[in-house]
FILO-406168 format. One record per residue (C-alpha): x, y, z; residue in three letters; residue number from 1. Coordinates in pm, 1 decimal, always signed. Layout:
! residues N
+----------+----------+----------+---------+-----+
:       xx :       yy :       zz : residuo : num :
+----------+----------+----------+---------+-----+
:        X :        Y :        Z :     ALA : NUM :
...
+----------+----------+----------+---------+-----+
***
This chain:
! residues 91
+----------+----------+----------+---------+-----+
:       xx :       yy :       zz : residuo : num :
+----------+----------+----------+---------+-----+
:   -704.9 :  -3303.6 : -11268.8 :     MET :   1 :
:  -1021.1 :  -3236.8 : -11464.5 :     THR :   2 :
:  -1230.2 :  -3399.2 : -11189.6 :     THR :   3 :
:  -1101.6 :  -3156.2 : -10925.7 :     ALA :   4 :
:  -1180.5 :  -2859.9 : -11150.0 :     THR :   5 :
:  -1529.2 :  -2990.5 : -11222.3 :     THR :   6 :
:  -1592.2 :  -3049.1 : -10851.8 :     THR :   7 :
:  -1478.5 :  -2695.6 : -10771.8 :     LYS :   8 :
:  -1704.0 :  -2556.9 : -11044.0 :     GLU :   9 :
:  -1999.0 :  -2759.8 : -10915.0 :     GLU :  10 :
:  -1940.9 :  -2629.6 : -10563.1 :     GLN :  11 :
:  -1929.2 :  -2271.8 : -10692.2 :     GLU :  12 :
:  -2252.8 :  -2322.8 : -10884.6 :     ALA :  13 :
:  -2419.9 :  -2476.3 : -10578.8 :     ALA :  14 :
:  -2313.1 :  -2187.1 : -10355.8 :     MET :  15 :
:  -2439.4 :  -1932.8 : -10610.1 :     LYS :  16 :
:  -2781.6 :  -2100.1 : -10606.4 :     SER :  17 :
:  -2808.7 :  -2055.1 : -10228.1 :     LEU :  18 :
:  -2951.9 :  -1741.7 : -10070.8 :     THR :  19 :
:  -2767.7 :  -1535.3 :  -9811.2 :     ARG :  20 :
:  -3009.8 :  -1663.1 :  -9544.4 :     ALA :  21 :
:  -2933.5 :  -2024.4 :  -9638.4 :     GLU :  22 :
:  -2559.3 :  -1959.7 :  -9616.2 :     LYS :  23 :
:  -2604.9 :  -1803.1 :  -9270.8 :     LYS :  24 :
:  -2806.3 :  -2106.2 :  -9159.7 :     ALA :  25 :
:  -2520.9 :  -2329.0 :  -9281.6 :     MET :  26 :
:  -2279.0 :  -2136.8 :  -9060.6 :     LEU :  27 :
:  -2493.4 :  -2223.5 :  -8756.9 :     LEU :  28 :
:  -2436.3 :  -2597.0 :  -8806.8 :     VAL :  29 :
:  -2082.0 :  -2579.2 :  -8942.4 :     LYS :  30 :
:  -1955.3 :  -2801.5 :  -8660.8 :     ASP :  31 :
:  -2283.0 :  -2987.2 :  -8610.6 :     GLY :  32 :
:  -2580.7 :  -2942.9 :  -8384.5 :     GLY :  33 :
:  -2951.2 :  -2989.8 :  -8330.9 :     ASP :  34 :
:  -3182.6 :  -2750.1 :  -8510.5 :     VAL :  35 :
:  -3467.7 :  -2618.8 :  -8294.1 :     VAL :  36 :
:  -3568.8 :  -2309.9 :  -8493.5 :     GLY :  37 :
:  -3840.2 :  -2352.4 :  -8755.6 :     TYR :  38 :
:  -3699.1 :  -2097.1 :  -9001.7 :     ILE :  39 :
:  -3345.0 :  -2235.3 :  -8971.4 :     ILE :  40 :
:  -3483.2 :  -2586.4 :  -9025.6 :     ALA :  41 :
:  -3660.1 :  -2469.8 :  -9342.8 :     GLN :  42 :
:  -3346.8 :  -2303.4 :  -9476.0 :     ARG :  43 :
:  -3128.1 :  -2606.9 :  -9408.9 :     LEU :  44 :
:  -3380.4 :  -2837.2 :  -9578.7 :     ARG :  45 :
:  -3367.0 :  -2600.7 :  -9875.4 :     SER :  46 :
:  -2986.8 :  -2631.6 :  -9880.0 :     VAL :  47 :
:  -3025.0 :  -3009.0 :  -9869.8 :     GLN :  48 :
:  -3252.7 :  -2999.7 : -10176.0 :     ARG :  49 :
:  -3031.7 :  -2759.7 : -10374.3 :     LYS :  50 :
:  -2688.6 :  -2895.5 : -10278.3 :     ALA :  51 :
:  -2709.1 :  -3228.5 : -10091.5 :     PRO :  52 :
:  -2331.8 :  -3270.9 : -10104.2 :     HIS :  53 :
:  -2286.8 :  -2974.0 :  -9866.9 :     LEU :  54 :
:  -2491.1 :  -3091.6 :  -9565.7 :     ILE :  55 :
:  -2583.5 :  -3406.5 :  -9373.9 :     VAL :  56 :
:  -2916.3 :  -3412.3 :  -9188.9 :     ILE :  57 :
:  -2978.1 :  -3678.2 :  -8922.2 :     VAL :  58 :
:  -3198.2 :  -3748.9 :  -8620.2 :     LYS :  59 :
:  -3146.3 :  -3498.7 :  -8337.0 :     PRO :  60 :
:  -2875.5 :  -3590.6 :  -8086.2 :     ALA :  61 :
:  -3088.2 :  -3487.2 :  -7788.6 :     MET :  62 :
:  -3368.6 :  -3726.7 :  -7882.5 :     GLY :  63 :
:  -3742.2 :  -3674.0 :  -7848.8 :     GLN :  64 :
:  -3776.4 :  -3710.2 :  -7471.0 :     LYS :  65 :
:  -4002.2 :  -3514.3 :  -7241.6 :     GLY :  66 :
:  -4363.9 :  -3430.7 :  -7203.6 :     GLY :  67 :
:  -4368.9 :  -3156.9 :  -7462.8 :     GLY :  68 :
:  -4277.7 :  -2870.2 :  -7230.2 :     ALA :  69 :
:  -3919.3 :  -2851.9 :  -7354.6 :     ALA :  70 :
:  -3843.4 :  -2732.7 :  -7706.2 :     GLN :  71 :
:  -3790.4 :  -3026.3 :  -7944.1 :     GLN :  72 :
:  -3525.2 :  -3033.0 :  -8214.3 :     ALA :  73 :
:  -3642.3 :  -3083.6 :  -8572.6 :     TYR :  74 :
:  -3324.4 :  -3266.9 :  -8672.6 :     PHE :  75 :
:  -2948.7 :  -3266.2 :  -8635.1 :     GLY :  76 :
:  -2727.8 :  -3124.5 :  -8908.2 :     ALA :  77 :
:  -2360.9 :  -3088.5 :  -8992.1 :     ILE :  78 :
:  -2181.8 :  -2956.8 :  -9295.2 :     LEU :  79 :
:  -1967.3 :  -3191.6 :  -9499.4 :     THR :  80 :
:  -1603.8 :  -3104.4 :  -9569.0 :     ALA :  81 :
:  -1718.8 :  -2955.7 :  -9900.7 :     ALA :  82 :
:  -1987.4 :  -2757.3 :  -9718.4 :     GLY :  83 :
:  -1742.2 :  -2616.7 :  -9462.8 :     ARG :  84 :
:  -1496.3 :  -2522.2 :  -9737.4 :     ALA :  85 :
:  -1769.7 :  -2354.6 :  -9940.7 :     ALA :  86 :
:  -1900.2 :  -2153.0 :  -9644.9 :     VAL :  87 :
:  -1552.3 :  -2041.9 :  -9541.1 :     VAL :  88 :
:  -1477.0 :  -1928.1 :  -9896.5 :     GLU :  89 :
:  -1799.9 :  -1727.2 :  -9920.3 :     HIS :  90 :
:  -1816.3 :  -1590.3 :  -9566.7 :     ALA :  91 :
+----------+----------+----------+---------+-----+
***
């Protein structure tokens, strides 16, 4: 029982350390997706540094194909179950 309380407290502390802009960026990848915007990519990387248990960052799903004319994704991202719960609570 103590573990669940500690985990909840850690999640609360992690969410308090995040800015409003970082929380909004988390909402954009709540169900997963490729990140093509530079600012959003920066904010999600910041979330990853501050609270790595809230987000998973992977290679982009669309790949790096093309001759450079099409916009390239920086990475793919999805919130973990803890990340989704935290964003829903603080939305």
